C-alpha positions in Angstrom: 20.2 15.1 -5.3 23.3 13.0 -6.3 24.4 12.7 -2.6 20.9 11.4 -1.7 21.1 8.8 -4.5 24.6 7.7 -3.4 23.4 7.4 0.2 20.4 5.4 -0.9 22.6 3.1 -3.0 24.9 2.6 0.0 22.1 1.7 2.3 20.7 -0.8 -0.3 24.1 -2.4 -0.7 24.6 -2.7 3.0 21.1 -4.3 3.3 21.9 -6.8 0.6 25.2 -7.7 2.3 23.5 -8.3 5.6 20.8 -10.5 3.9 23.5 -12.5 2.2 25.5 -12.9 5.4 22.3 -14.1 7.1 21.7 -16.7 4.3 25.3 -17.9 4.7 24.9 -18.3 8.5 21.7 -20.3 8.0 23.4 -22.5 5.4 26.3 -23.2 7.8 23.9 -24.1 10.6 22.2 -26.5 8.2 25.6 -28.1 7.4 26.3 -28.5 11.1 22.9 -30.2 11.5 23.4 -32.5 8.4 20.4 -30.8 6.8 22.3 -28.9 4.1 21.2 -29.8 0.6 17.7 -30.8 1.6 14.6 -28.7 1.0 13.3 -27.0 4.1 9.8 -27.3 2.8 9.4 -30.9 1.6 12.7 -32.5 2.7 13.7 -33.7 -0.7 17.2 -33.3 -1.9 18.0 -30.0 -3.7 19.6 -30.5 -7.1 23.3 -30.1 -7.2 23.1 -27.6 -10.1 20.7 -25.5 -8.1 23.1 -25.4 -5.1 26.0 -24.7 -7.5 24.2 -21.5 -8.6 23.4 -20.4 -5.0 24.8 -22.5 -2.2 22.6 -20.8 0.3 19.3 -21.8 -1.4 17.1 -23.5 1.1 14.4 -25.0 -1.1 14.1 -27.3 -4.1 13.0 -25.9 -7.4 9.5 -27.4 -7.0 8.9 -25.7 -3.6 10.5 -22.5 -4.7 8.1 -22.2 -7.6 5.1 -22.9 -5.4 4.5 -26.5 -6.5 5.6 -28.3 -3.4 5.7 -32.1 -3.2 
């Protein structure tokens, strides 16, 4: 049973790493397109504090919480 848990944890870790790498790639593309720092939903600027917590975040807090603008 322990070996199965270790394997499941390894698979989950690899999945999280792949997802994070994908988010970083998208953020780099947005930098290249001069779109970084702007919400992909409403186009408003994403707060610097929000980006400081997660530089790959693609939406403003309003859109992320379902409020939109």
